[in-house]
FIKOLZA-1660 file (N, C-alpha, C; in steps of 0.1 Angstrom, whole numbers, plus 5000, padded with zeros to 4 digits):
% residues 256
   i   px   py   pz ch aa at
   1 3242 4950 7585  A  M  N
   1 3236 4937 7581  A  M CA
   1 3230 4931 7593  A  M  C
   2 3232 4936 7605  A  G  N
   2 3226 4930 7617  A  G CA
   2 3230 4916 7620  A  G  C
   3 3243 4913 7617  A  T  N
   3 3248 4900 7618  A  T CA
   3 3259 4898 7628  A  T  C
   4 3258 4888 7636  A  V  N
   4 3269 4885 7646  A  V CA
   4 3280 4878 7639  A  V  C
   5 3292 4884 7640  A  V  N
   5 3304 4878 7634  A  V CA
   5 3314 4874 7644  A  V  C
   6 3319 4861 7642  A  S  N
   6 3329 4856 7651  A  S CA
   6 3341 4851 7643  A  S  C
   7 3353 4852 7649  A  L  N
   7 3365 4848 7642  A  L CA
   7 3373 4839 7652  A  L  C
   8 3377 4827 7648  A  A  N
   8 3385 4819 7656  A  A CA
   8 3399 4816 7648  A  A  C
   9 3409 4819 7656  A  I  N
   9 3423 4816 7650  A  I CA
   9 3430 4808 7660  A  I  C
  10 3434 4795 7657  A  P  N
  10 3441 4787 7666  A  P CA
  10 3455 4792 7668  A  P  C
  11 3461 4789 7680  A  T  N
  11 3474 4793 7682  A  T CA
  11 3484 4783 7676  A  T  C
  12 3493 4788 7668  A  A  N
  12 3503 4780 7662  A  A CA
  12 3513 4774 7672  A  A  C
  13 3518 4762 7670  A  P  N
  13 3527 4756 7680  A  P CA
  13 3539 4765 7682  A  P  C
  14 3542 4768 7695  A  G  N
  14 3554 4776 7698  A  G CA
  14 3552 4790 7699  A  G  C
  15 3540 4795 7695  A  M  N
  15 3537 4809 7695  A  M CA
  15 3534 4814 7710  A  M  C
  16 3540 4825 7713  A  A  N
  16 3539 4831 7726  A  A CA
  16 3525 4836 7729  A  A  C
  17 3519 4834 7741  A  P  N
  17 3505 4838 7743  A  P CA
  17 3502 4853 7739  A  P  C
  18 3511 4862 7742  A  Q  N
  18 3509 4876 7739  A  Q CA
  18 3509 4878 7724  A  Q  C
  19 3517 4871 7717  A  A  N
  19 3518 4872 7702  A  A CA
  19 3504 4867 7696  A  A  C
  20 3499 4856 7702  A  A  N
  20 3486 4851 7697  A  A CA
  20 3475 4860 7699  A  A  C
  21 3475 4867 7711  A  V  N
  21 3465 4877 7714  A  V CA
  21 3466 4889 7704  A  V  C
  22 3477 4893 7702  A  E  N
  22 3479 4905 7692  A  E CA
  22 3475 4901 7678  A  E  C
  23 3478 4889 7674  A  E  N
  23 3474 4884 7661  A  E CA
  23 3459 4884 7659  A  E  C
  24 3452 4879 7670  A  L  N
  24 3438 4878 7669  A  L CA
  24 3432 4892 7669  A  L  C
  25 3437 4901 7677  A  E  N
  25 3432 4915 7678  A  E CA
  25 3433 4922 7665  A  E  C
  26 3445 4920 7658  A  A  N
  26 3447 4927 7645  A  A CA
  26 3438 4921 7635  A  A  C
  27 3436 4908 7635  A  A  N
  27 3427 4902 7625  A  A CA
  27 3412 4906 7627  A  A  C
  28 3408 4907 7640  A  T  N
  28 3395 4910 7643  A  T CA
  28 3392 4925 7639  A  T  C
  29 3402 4934 7641  A  A  N
  29 3400 4948 7637  A  A CA
  29 3398 4949 7622  A  A  C
  30 3405 4941 7614  A  V  N
  30 3404 4942 7600  A  V CA
  30 3390 4937 7596  A  V  C
  31 3385 4926 7601  A  V  N
  31 3372 4920 7598  A  V CA
  31 3361 4930 7602  A  V  C
  32 3363 4936 7614  A  E  N
  32 3352 4945 7619  A  E CA
  32 3352 4957 7610  A  E  C
  33 3363 4963 7606  A  Q  N
  33 3363 4975 7597  A  Q CA
  33 3356 4972 7584  A  Q  C
  34 3359 4960 7579  A  L  N
  34 3354 4956 7566  A  L CA
  34 3338 4955 7566  A  L  C
  35 3333 4947 7576  A  F  N
  35 3319 4945 7578  A  F CA
  35 3312 4959 7580  A  F  C
  36 3318 4967 7588  A  T  N
  36 3312 4980 7591  A  T CA
  36 3311 4989 7579  A  T  C
  37 3321 4989 7571  A  G  N
  37 3321 4996 7558  A  G CA
  37 3311 4991 7548  A  G  C
  38 3309 4978 7547  A  L  N
  38 3299 4973 7538  A  L CA
  38 3285 4975 7543  A  L  C
  39 3284 4975 7556  A  D  N
  39 3271 4978 7562  A  D CA
  39 3266 4992 7559  A  D  C
  40 3275 5002 7559  A  R  N
  40 3272 5016 7555  A  R CA
  40 3267 5017 7541  A  R  C
  41 3272 5008 7532  A  T  N
  41 3267 5008 7518  A  T CA
  41 3255 5000 7516  A  T  C
  42 3254 4988 7521  A  F  N
  42 3244 4979 7516  A  F CA
  42 3232 4976 7526  A  F  C
  43 3233 4981 7538  A  S  N
  43 3222 4978 7548  A  S CA
  43 3210 4986 7545  A  S  C
  44 3198 4979 7544  A  L  N
  44 3186 4985 7543  A  L CA
  44 3180 4989 7556  A  L  C
  45 3187 4985 7567  A  Y  N
  45 3183 4989 7580  A  Y CA
  45 3188 5002 7585  A  Y  C
  46 3198 5007 7577  A  R  N
  46 3204 5020 7580  A  R CA
  46 3198 5031 7571  A  R  C
  47 3191 5041 7576  A  P  N
  47 3185 5051 7567  A  P CA
  47 3195 5059 7560  A  P  C
  48 3208 5059 7565  A  D  N
  48 3218 5067 7558  A  D CA
  48 3227 5059 7548  A  D  C
  49 3223 5046 7546  A  S  N
  49 3231 5038 7537  A  S CA
  49 3227 5041 7522  A  S  C
  50 3236 5037 7513  A  E  N
  50 3234 5038 7499  A  E CA
  50 3222 5030 7494  A  E  C
  51 3221 5018 7500  A  A  N
  51 3210 5009 7496  A  A CA
  51 3196 5016 7500  A  A  C
  52 3196 5022 7512  A  S  N
  52 3183 5028 7516  A  S CA
  52 3180 5040 7507  A  S  C
  53 3190 5048 7503  A  A  N
  53 3188 5059 7494  A  A CA
  53 3182 5054 7481  A  A  C
  54 3187 5043 7476  A  M  N
  54 3181 5037 7464  A  M CA
  54 3167 5032 7466  A  M  C
  55 3164 5026 7477  A  A  N
  55 3151 5021 7480  A  A CA
  55 3141 5032 7481  A  A  C
  56 3145 5044 7485  A  R  N
  56 3136 5056 7486  A  R CA
  56 3135 5063 7473  A  R  C
  57 3143 5059 7463  A  G  N
  57 3142 5065 7450  A  G CA
  57 3151 5078 7449  A  G  C
  58 3159 5080 7459  A  E  N
  58 3168 5092 7459  A  E CA
  58 3181 5090 7451  A  E  C
  59 3184 5078 7448  A  L  N
  59 3196 5074 7441  A  L CA
  59 3194 5063 7431  A  L  C
  60 3198 5066 7419  A  A  N
  60 3196 5056 7408  A  A CA
  60 3208 5047 7408  A  A  C
  61 3205 5034 7404  A  L  N
  61 3216 5024 7404  A  L CA
  61 3228 5029 7395  A  L  C
  62 3225 5035 7384  A  R  N
  62 3236 5040 7375  A  R CA
  62 3245 5050 7382  A  R  C
  63 3239 5057 7392  A  D  N
  63 3247 5067 7399  A  D CA
  63 3253 5062 7412  A  D  C
  64 3251 5049 7415  A  A  N
  64 3256 5043 7428  A  A CA
  64 3271 5041 7427  A  A  C
  65 3277 5037 7438  A  T  N
  65 3292 5035 7438  A  T CA
  65 3295 5022 7430  A  T  C
  66 3308 5021 7427  A  V  N
  66 3313 5010 7419  A  V CA
  66 3310 4997 7427  A  V  C
  67 3312 4997 7440  A  D  N
  67 3309 4985 7448  A  D CA
  67 3295 4980 7447  A  D  C
  68 3285 4990 7447  A  M  N
  68 3271 4986 7446  A  M CA
  68 3268 4981 7433  A  M  C
  69 3273 4987 7422  A  R  N
  69 3270 4983 7408  A  R CA
  69 3276 4970 7405  A  R  C
  70 3288 4968 7410  A  R  N
  70 3296 4955 7408  A  R CA
  70 3288 4943 7414  A  R  C
  71 3284 4945 7427  A  L  N
  71 3277 4934 7434  A  L CA
  71 3263 4932 7428  A  L  C
  72 3257 4942 7423  A  Y  N
  72 3244 4941 7416  A  Y CA
  72 3246 4932 7403  A  Y  C
  73 3256 4935 7396  A  V  N
  73 3259 4927 7384  A  V CA
  73 3261 4913 7387  A  V  C
  74 3269 4910 7398  A  E  N
  74 3271 4896 7402  A  E CA
  74 3258 4889 7406  A  E  C
  75 3250 4897 7413  A  A  N
  75 3237 4891 7416  A  A CA
  75 3228 4888 7404  A  A  C
  76 3228 4897 7394  A  V  N
  76 3221 4895 7382  A  V CA
  76 3226 4882 7375  A  V  C
  77 3239 4881 7375  A  D  N
  77 3244 4869 7368  A  D CA
  77 3239 4856 7375  A  D  C
  78 3238 4856 7388  A  W  N
  78 3233 4845 7396  A  W CA
  78 3218 4842 7393  A  W  C
  79 3211 4853 7390  A  R  N
  79 3197 4851 7387  A  R CA
  79 3196 4843 7374  A  R  C
  80 3204 4846 7364  A  S  N
  80 3204 4839 7352  A  S CA
  80 3208 4824 7354  A  S  C
  81 3219 4822 7362  A  L  N
  81 3224 4809 7364  A  L CA
  81 3214 4800 7371  A  L  C
  82 3206 4806 7380  A  T  N
  82 3196 4798 7388  A  T CA
  82 3182 4798 7382  A  T  C
  83 3181 4803 7369  A  A  N
  83 3168 4803 7362  A  A CA
  83 3158 4811 7370  A  A  C
  84 3163 4822 7376  A  G  N
  84 3154 4832 7382  A  G CA
  84 3151 4829 7397  A  G  C
  85 3156 4818 7402  A  A  N
  85 3153 4815 7417  A  A CA
  85 3160 4825 7426  A  A  C
  86 3171 4830 7422  A  F  N
  86 3178 4840 7430  A  F CA
  86 3176 4853 7423  A  F  C
  87 3173 4863 7430  A  T  N
  87 3170 4876 7424  A  T CA
  87 3176 4888 7433  A  T  C
  88 3179 4899 7426  A  A  N
  88 3185 4910 7433  A  A CA
  88 3174 4921 7436  A  A  C
  89 3161 4918 7432  A  E  N
  89 3151 4928 7434  A  E CA
  89 3139 4921 7442  A  E  C
  90 3134 4929 7451  A  R  N
  90 3122 4925 7459  A  R CA
  90 3110 4925 7449  A  R  C
  91 3099 4919 7453  A  P  N
  91 3087 4919 7445  A  P CA
  91 3082 4933 7442  A  P  C
  92 3085 4943 7451  A  D  N
  92 3081 4957 7448  A  D CA
  92 3091 4964 7439  A  D  C
  93 3101 4957 7434  A  G  N
  93 3111 4964 7425  A  G CA
  93 3123 4970 7431  A  G  C
  94 3123 4970 7445  A  V  N
  94 3135 4976 7452  A  V CA
  94 3147 4967 7451  A  V  C
  95 3158 4973 7447  A  V  N
  95 3171 4965 7447  A  V CA
  95 3174 4961 7461  A  V  C
  96 3176 4948 7464  A  D  N
  96 3179 4943 7477  A  D CA
  96 3189 4932 7475  A  D  C
  97 3201 4934 7479  A  L  N
  97 3212 4925 7477  A  L CA
  97 3215 4916 7490  A  L  C
  98 3205 4915 7499  A  A  N
  98 3206 4908 7511  A  A CA
  98 3210 4893 7508  A  A  C
  99 3206 4888 7497  A  G  N
  99 3209 4874 7494  A  G CA
  99 3223 4871 7491  A  G  C
 100 3231 4881 7488  A  I  N
 100 3245 4879 7484  A  I CA
 100 3255 4888 7492  A  I  C
 101 3250 4898 7499  A  V  N
 101 3260 4908 7505  A  V CA
 101 3267 4902 7517  A  V  C
 102 3260 4893 7524  A  K  N
 102 3268 4887 7535  A  K CA
 102 3279 4878 7530  A  K  C
 103 3275 4870 7520  A  G  N
 103 3286 4861 7514  A  G CA
 103 3297 4870 7509  A  G  C
 104 3294 4881 7503  A  H  N
 104 3304 4890 7498  A  H CA
 104 3313 4895 7509  A  H  C
 105 3307 4899 7520  A  A  N
 105 3314 4904 7531  A  A CA
 105 3324 4893 7537  A  A  C
 106 3319 4881 7538  A  I  N
 106 3327 4870 7543  A  I CA
 106 3338 4868 7533  A  I  C
 107 3335 4868 7520  A  R  N
 107 3346 4866 7510  A  R CA
 107 3357 4876 7511  A  R  C
 108 3353 4889 7512  A  E  N
 108 3363 4900 7513  A  E CA
 108 3371 4898 7526  A  E  C
 109 3364 4895 7537  A  A  N
 109 3371 4893 7550  A  A CA
 109 3381 4882 7549  A  A  C
 110 3377 4871 7542  A  G  N
 110 3386 4859 7541  A  G CA
 110 3399 4863 7533  A  G  C
 111 3397 4871 7522  A  T  N
 111 3408 4876 7514  A  T CA
 111 3417 4884 7522  A  T  C
 112 3412 4893 7531  A  S  N
 112 3420 4901 7540  A  S CA
 112 3428 4893 7550  A  S  C
 113 3422 4882 7555  A  L  N
 113 3428 4874 7565  A  L CA
 113 3440 4867 7559  A  L  C
 114 3438 4862 7546  A  L  N
 114 3449 4855 7539  A  L CA
 114 3460 4865 7536  A  L  C
 115 3456 4878 7533  A  A  N
 115 3466 4888 7530  A  A CA
 115 3475 4891 7542  A  A  C
 116 3469 4889 7554  A  L  N
 116 3477 4891 7567  A  L CA
 116 3486 4880 7569  A  L  C
 117 3486 4870 7561  A  G  N
 117 3495 4858 7563  A  G CA
 117 3489 4847 7572  A  G  C
 118 3476 4848 7575  A  L  N
 118 3470 4839 7584  A  L CA
 118 3465 4827 7576  A  L  C
 119 3470 4815 7580  A  Q  N
 119 3467 4803 7573  A  Q CA
 119 3456 4794 7579  A  Q  C
 120 3453 4796 7592  A  D  N
 120 3443 4788 7599  A  D CA
 120 3433 4797 7606  A  D  C
 121 3421 4797 7602  A  W  N
 121 3410 4805 7608  A  W CA
 121 3397 4800 7604  A  W  C
 122 3387 4804 7612  A  C  N
 122 3373 4801 7609  A  C CA
 122 3365 4814 7611  A  C  C
 123 3358 4818 7601  A  L  N
 123 3350 4831 7602  A  L CA
 123 3335 4827 7600  A  L  C
 124 3327 4831 7610  A  N  N
 124 3313 4828 7611  A  N CA
 124 3305 4841 7611  A  N  C
 125 3297 4843 7601  A  A  N
 125 3288 4855 7601  A  A CA
 125 3274 4850 7600  A  A  C
 126 3267 4851 7612  A  G  N
 126 3253 4847 7612  A  G CA
 126 3250 4833 7608  A  G  C
 127 3260 4824 7611  A  G  N
 127 3258 4810 7607  A  G CA
 127 3263 4806 7594  A  G  C
 128 3268 4815 7586  A  D  N
 128 3275 4812 7573  A  D CA
 128 3290 4812 7576  A  D  C
 129 3297 4801 7572  A  V  N
 129 3310 4799 7577  A  V CA
 129 3320 4797 7565  A  V  C
 130 3332 4804 7567  A  L  N
 130 3343 4802 7557  A  L CA
 130 3355 4799 7565  A  L  C
 131 3363 4789 7561  A  V  N
 131 3374 4785 7569  A  V CA
 131 3387 4784 7560  A  V  C
 132 3398 4784 7566  A  A  N
 132 3411 4781 7560  A  A CA
 132 3419 4773 7569  A  A  C
 133 3427 4764 7564  A  G  N
 133 3436 4755 7572  A  G CA
 133 3428 4746 7581  A  G  C
 134 3433 4746 7594  A  S  N
 134 3427 4736 7603  A  S CA
 134 3427 4742 7617  A  S  C
 135 3418 4737 7626  A  P  N
 135 3418 4742 7640  A  P CA
 135 3430 4737 7647  A  P  C
 136 3437 4727 7642  A  T  N
 136 3450 4723 7647  A  T CA
 136 3461 4725 7637  A  T  C
 137 3467 4737 7637  A  P  N
 137 3477 4740 7627  A  P CA
 137 3487 4729 7624  A  P  C
 138 3490 4727 7611  A  G  N
 138 3499 4717 7607  A  G CA
 138 3494 4703 7605  A  G  C
 139 3480 4702 7607  A  T  N
 139 3474 4689 7605  A  T CA
 139 3463 4690 7595  A  T  C
 140 3457 4679 7591  A  A  N
 140 3446 4679 7582  A  A CA
 140 3432 4678 7589  A  A  C
 141 3432 4680 7602  A  R  N
 141 3420 4680 7609  A  R CA
 141 3410 4691 7604  A  R  C
 142 3398 4688 7601  A  P  N
 142 3389 4698 7595  A  P CA
 142 3382 4706 7606  A  P  C
 143 3377 4717 7603  A  W  N
 143 3368 4725 7611  A  W CA
 143 3355 4719 7611  A  W  C
 144 3347 4719 7621  A  L  N
 144 3334 4714 7622  A  L CA
 144 3324 4725 7623  A  L  C
 145 3315 4726 7613  A  A  N
 145 3305 4737 7613  A  A CA
 145 3291 4731 7616  A  A  C
 146 3285 4735 7627  A  G  N
 146 3272 4730 7631  A  G CA
 146 3261 4736 7623  A  G  C
 147 3250 4727 7621  A  I  N
 147 3238 4732 7614  A  I CA
 147 3227 4731 7624  A  I  C
 148 3220 4742 7627  A  I  N
 148 3210 4742 7637  A  I CA
 148 3197 4736 7632  A  I  C
 149 3190 4729 7641  A  D  N
 149 3177 4723 7639  A  D CA
 149 3167 4735 7638  A  D  C
 150 3160 4737 7627  A  P  N
 150 3150 4748 7627  A  P CA
 150 3138 4746 7636  A  P  C
 151 3136 4733 7641  A  E  N
 151 3125 4731 7650  A  E CA
 151 3129 4734 7664  A  E  C
 152 3142 4734 7667  A  D  N
 152 3147 4736 7681  A  D CA
 152 3161 4743 7679  A  D  C
 153 3162 4756 7680  A  R  N
 153 3174 4763 7676  A  R CA
 153 3185 4762 7687  A  R  C
 154 3182 4754 7698  A  T  N
 154 3192 4751 7708  A  T CA
 154 3199 4738 7705  A  T  C
 155 3195 4731 7695  A  T  N
 155 3202 4718 7691  A  T CA
 155 3207 4718 7677  A  T  C
 156 3215 4709 7674  A  L  N
 156 3221 4708 7660  A  L CA
 156 3215 4696 7653  A  L  C
 157 3213 4697 7640  A  L  N
 157 3210 4686 7631  A  L CA
 157 3222 4677 7629  A  L  C
 158 3233 4684 7626  A  T  N
 158 3246 4677 7624  A  T CA
 158 3257 4687 7623  A  T  C
 159 3269 4682 7622  A  A  N
 159 3281 4690 7620  A  A CA
 159 3288 4686 7607  A  A  C
 160 3292 4696 7599  A  F  N
 160 3298 4693 7586  A  F CA
 160 3313 4697 7587  A  F  C
 161 3322 4688 7582  A  P  N
 161 3336 4691 7582  A  P CA
 161 3340 4701 7571  A  P  C
 162 3347 4711 7574  A  L  N
 162 3351 4721 7564  A  L CA
 162 3366 4722 7564  A  L  C
 163 3372 4725 7553  A  G  N
 163 3387 4726 7552  A  G CA
 163 3393 4715 7545  A  G  C
 164 3385 4705 7541  A  S  N
 164 3391 4693 7534  A  S CA
 164 3382 4689 7522  A  S  C
 165 3387 4682 7513  A  K  N
 165 3379 4677 7501  A  K CA
 165 3372 4689 7494  A  K  C
 166 3379 4700 7493  A  G  N
 166 3374 4711 7485  A  G CA
 166 3362 4719 7491  A  G  C
 167 3358 4716 7504  A  R  N
 167 3347 4723 7510  A  R CA
 167 3353 4733 7520  A  R  C
 168 3352 4746 7517  A  H  N
 168 3357 4756 7527  A  H CA
 168 3346 4765 7532  A  H  C
 169 3334 4763 7526  A  A  N
 169 3323 4772 7530  A  A CA
 169 3310 4765 7532  A  A  C
 170 3303 4770 7542  A  L  N
 170 3289 4764 7544  A  L CA
 170 3280 4776 7547  A  L  C
 171 3269 4776 7540  A  A  N
 171 3259 4787 7542  A  A CA
 171 3245 4780 7544  A  A  C
 172 3237 4786 7553  A  T  N
 172 3224 4781 7556  A  T CA
 172 3214 4792 7554  A  T  C
 173 3203 4789 7548  A  S  N
 173 3192 4799 7545  A  S CA
 173 3179 4793 7550  A  S  C
 174 3171 4801 7556  A  G  N
 174 3158 4795 7561  A  G CA
 174 3148 4806 7565  A  G  C
 175 3137 4801 7570  A  T  N
 175 3126 4811 7573  A  T CA
 175 3126 4813 7588  A  T  C
 176 3134 4806 7596  A  S  N
 176 3133 4807 7611  A  S CA
 176 3139 4821 7615  A  S  C
 177 3149 4825 7608  A  E  N
 177 3155 4838 7611  A  E CA
 177 3157 4846 7598  A  E  C
 178 3153 4859 7598  A  R  N
 178 3156 4867 7586  A  R CA
 178 3152 4861 7573  A  R  C
 179 3140 4854 7573  A  G  N
 179 3135 4848 7561  A  G CA
 179 3129 4858 7551  A  G  C
 180 3128 4871 7555  A  H  N
 180 3122 4881 7547  A  H CA
 180 3130 4884 7534  A  H  C
 181 3142 4879 7533  A  H  N
 181 3150 4882 7521  A  H CA
 181 3148 4871 7511  A  H  C
 182 3139 4862 7513  A  I  N
 182 3137 4851 7504  A  I CA
 182 3123 4852 7497  A  I  C
 183 3123 4852 7484  A  W  N
 183 3110 4854 7477  A  W CA
 183 3109 4842 7467  A  W  C
 184 3097 4837 7466  A  S  N
 184 3095 4825 7457  A  S CA
 184 3095 4829 7442  A  S  C
 185 3094 4842 7439  A  A  N
 185 3094 4847 7425  A  A CA
 185 3084 4840 7417  A  A  C
 186 3073 4836 7423  A  G  N
 186 3062 4830 7415  A  G CA
 186 3065 4816 7410  A  G  C
 187 3076 4809 7415  A  L  N
 187 3079 4796 7411  A  L CA
 187 3070 4786 7417  A  L  C
 188 3063 4778 7409  A  Q  N
 188 3054 4768 7414  A  Q CA
 188 3060 4758 7423  A  Q  C
 189 3072 4753 7420  A  S  N
 189 3078 4743 7428  A  S CA
 189 3081 4748 7442  A  S  C
 190 3084 4761 7444  A  A  N
 190 3086 4766 7457  A  A CA
 190 3074 4765 7466  A  A  C
 191 3062 4766 7460  A  R  N
 191 3050 4765 7468  A  R CA
 191 3046 4751 7470  A  R  C
 192 3049 4742 7460  A  D  N
 192 3044 4728 7462  A  D CA
 192 3054 4720 7470  A  D  C
 193 3067 4722 7469  A  E  N
 193 3076 4714 7475  A  E CA
 193 3087 4723 7482  A  E  C
 194 3082 4730 7492  A  G  N
 194 3091 4740 7498  A  G CA
 194 3099 4734 7509  A  G  C
 195 3110 4742 7512  A  F  N
 195 3119 4739 7523  A  F CA
 195 3118 4749 7534  A  F  C
 196 3121 4745 7546  A  R  N
 196 3121 4754 7558  A  R CA
 196 3135 4759 7560  A  R  C
 197 3145 4750 7556  A  Q  N
 197 3159 4754 7558  A  Q CA
 197 3168 4747 7548  A  Q  C
 198 3178 4753 7543  A  V  N
 198 3187 4747 7533  A  V CA
 198 3201 4751 7537  A  V  C
 199 3210 4741 7537  A  S  N
 199 3224 4743 7540  A  S CA
 199 3232 4738 7528  A  S  C
 200 3241 4746 7523  A  V  N
 200 3249 4743 7512  A  V CA
 200 3264 4744 7515  A  V  C
 201 3272 4734 7512  A  A  N
 201 3286 4734 7514  A  A CA
 201 3293 4735 7500  A  A  C
 202 3302 4743 7499  A  A  N
 202 3309 4746 7486  A  A CA
 202 3323 4750 7488  A  A  C
 203 3330 4751 7477  A  A  N
 203 3344 4756 7478  A  A CA
 203 3345 4770 7482  A  A  C
 204 3335 4778 7478  A  D  N
 204 3336 4793 7481  A  D CA
 204 3323 4797 7487  A  D  C
 205 3323 4808 7495  A  I  N
 205 3312 4812 7503  A  I CA
 205 3301 4818 7494  A  I  C
 206 3304 4825 7483  A  I  N
 206 3293 4831 7475  A  I CA
 206 3285 4820 7469  A  I  C
 207 3291 4810 7463  A  T  N
 207 3283 4798 7458  A  T CA
 207 3274 4792 7468  A  T  C
 208 3280 4790 7480  A  A  N
 208 3272 4784 7491  A  A CA
 208 3260 4793 7495  A  A  C
 209 3263 4806 7497  A  D  N
 209 3253 4815 7502  A  D CA
 209 3242 4817 7491  A  D  C
 210 3246 4820 7479  A  V  N
 210 3236 4822 7469  A  V CA
 210 3227 4810 7466  A  V  C
 211 3233 4798 7465  A  L  N
 211 3225 4786 7462  A  L CA
 211 3216 4782 7474  A  L  C
 212 3221 4785 7486  A  A  N
 212 3212 4782 7498  A  A CA
 212 3199 4790 7497  A  A  C
 213 3201 4803 7493  A  T  N
 213 3189 4812 7492  A  T CA
 213 3181 4808 7480  A  T  C
 214 3187 4805 7468  A  A  N
 214 3180 4801 7456  A  A CA
 214 3172 4788 7458  A  A  C
 215 3178 4778 7465  A  I  N
 215 3170 4766 7467  A  I CA
 215 3158 4768 7476  A  I  C
 216 3160 4777 7486  A  M  N
 216 3149 4781 7495  A  M CA
 216 3138 4787 7487  A  M  C
 217 3142 4796 7477  A  A  N
 217 3132 4803 7469  A  A CA
 217 3126 4794 7458  A  A  C
 218 3134 4785 7452  A  G  N
 218 3129 4778 7441  A  G CA
 218 3124 4764 7444  A  G  C
 219 3127 4759 7456  A  G  N
 219 3122 4746 7459  A  G CA
 219 3130 4734 7453  A  G  C
 220 3123 4723 7451  A  A  N
 220 3129 4711 7447  A  A CA
 220 3135 4712 7433  A  A  C
 221 3129 4720 7424  A  G  N
 221 3135 4722 7411  A  G CA
 221 3148 4728 7411  A  G  C
 222 3150 4738 7419  A  T  N
 222 3163 4745 7420  A  T CA
 222 3173 4737 7428  A  T  C
 223 3169 4728 7437  A  L  N
 223 3178 4719 7443  A  L CA
 223 3184 4710 7433  A  L  C
 224 3175 4704 7424  A  A  N
 224 3180 4696 7413  A  A CA
 224 3190 4703 7404  A  A  C
 225 3187 4716 7401  A  L  N
 225 3195 4724 7392  A  L CA
 225 3209 4726 7399  A  L  C
 226 3209 4730 7412  A  A  N
 226 3221 4733 7419  A  A CA
 226 3230 4721 7420  A  A  C
 227 3225 4709 7423  A  T  N
 227 3233 4697 7425  A  T CA
 227 3238 4692 7411  A  T  C
 228 3232 4695 7400  A  S  N
 228 3236 4690 7387  A  S CA
 228 3246 4700 7381  A  S  C
 229 3246 4713 7385  A  H  N
 229 3254 4723 7378  A  H CA
 229 3266 4727 7386  A  H  C
 230 3266 4725 7399  A  W  N
 230 3276 4729 7408  A  W CA
 230 3281 4718 7417  A  W  C
 231 3294 4719 7420  A  D  N
 231 3300 4709 7429  A  D CA
 231 3297 4713 7444  A  D  C
 232 3285 4709 7449  A  V  N
 232 3281 4713 7462  A  V CA
 232 3275 4701 7469  A  V  C
 233 3274 4702 7482  A  D  N
 233 3267 4692 7491  A  D CA
 233 3256 4700 7498  A  D  C
 234 3244 4694 7499  A  V  N
 234 3233 4701 7504  A  V CA
 234 3225 4692 7514  A  V  C
 235 3221 4699 7525  A  L  N
 235 3211 4694 7534  A  L CA
 235 3199 4703 7535  A  L  C
 236 3187 4697 7531  A  A  N
 236 3175 4705 7531  A  A CA
 236 3165 4700 7541  A  A  C
 237 3158 4709 7548  A  V  N
 237 3147 4705 7557  A  V CA
 237 3134 4709 7551  A  V  C
 238 3126 4699 7547  A  K  N
 238 3113 4702 7541  A  K CA
 238 3103 4708 7551  A  K  C
 239 3093 4714 7546  A  N  N
 239 3083 4720 7555  A  N CA
 239 3077 4710 7564  A  N  C
 240 3076 4698 7560  A  D  N
 240 3070 4688 7569  A  D CA
 240 3081 4681 7579  A  D  C
 241 3093 4686 7578  A  G  N
 241 3103 4681 7587  A  G CA
 241 3112 4671 7582  A  G  C
 242 3109 4665 7570  A  E  N
 242 3117 4655 7564  A  E CA
 242 3131 4661 7559  A  E  C
 243 3141 4653 7561  A  L  N
 243 3155 4658 7557  A  L CA
 243 3158 4652 7543  A  L  C
 244 3164 4660 7535  A  L  N
 244 3170 4656 7522  A  L CA
 244 3184 4660 7522  A  L  C
 245 3193 4650 7519  A  A  N
 245 3207 4652 7519  A  A CA
 245 3213 4646 7507  A  A  C
 246 3222 4653 7500  A  T  N
 246 3230 4647 7489  A  T CA
 246 3239 4636 7494  A  T  C
 247 3243 4626 7486  A  P  N
 247 3252 4616 7490  A  P CA
 247 3265 4621 7496  A  P  C
 248 3270 4632 7490  A  G  N
 248 3283 4637 7495  A  G CA
 248 3281 4644 7508  A  G  C
 249 3270 4650 7511  A  F  N
 249 3267 4656 7524  A  F CA
 249 3267 4645 7535  A  F  C
 250 3259 4634 7532  A  R  N
 250 3258 4623 7541  A  R CA
 250 3272 4617 7544  A  R  C
 251 3280 4615 7534  A  K  N
 251 3293 4609 7535  A  K CA
 251 3302 4617 7543  A  K  C
 252 3303 4630 7540  A  L  N
 252 3312 4639 7547  A  L CA
 252 3308 4642 7562  A  L  C
 253 3295 4644 7564  A  A  N
 253 3290 4646 7577  A  A CA
 253 3292 4634 7586  A  A  C
 254 3290 4622 7581  A  T  N
 254 3293 4610 7589  A  T CA
 254 3308 4609 7592  A  T  C
 255 3316 4612 7582  A  A  N
 255 3331 4611 7584  A  A CA
 255 3336 4621 7594  A  A  C
 256 3329 4633 7594  A  G  N
 256 3334 4643 7603  A  G CA
 256 3330 4641 7617  A  G  C
% end
């Protein structure tokens, strides 16, 4: 997926330094193994991947692995839910799950971390963030996820608190980096009232990731659909630089 992945695990009170190091190393190994495995299946940058074989016409979707077919079905469901703004196919008809596979990888990694018994962690994959617990174990202090300014990627627009009030995930989609996975699908609103960057905070990473991409593709109409049908907070940067933020986003970002 060509994505930089980072994992932060705070040291629990009273934990020996060596035990903390071993805990982090074990968790990192699990996350690395999972992302590497998914990359072998879904990456269109790897000529030996299953996705690349499908793109070349060497493998039909019906003959693909269960993981590929299951994620494709999930992506198709999201296409219906977003009125076509999110899609699993490129304009040339090639199946491309880039809009959902990173969120899927983060989701699976989070499940693995919880299975290891880890209650406090922050997983960041290419700017999409999923958290559990707190950076200060045993407290209600939230994690703070920064949102980069698309005009100046060395600065932040704001920081959003995660881990409280039902918000555990934040995903950002935009044209500044890797925008080639976003297609307007012929939606008029996307051309007339487009966004340069969209950040979505949600309870789960798939909802955040998919809706961020869908709003980028569908424009203002999909933003209205997303905020009326899902419990999410959104910060969108219009092409002219104007910021649009839902009331919940403004409230939580200010509080954080």
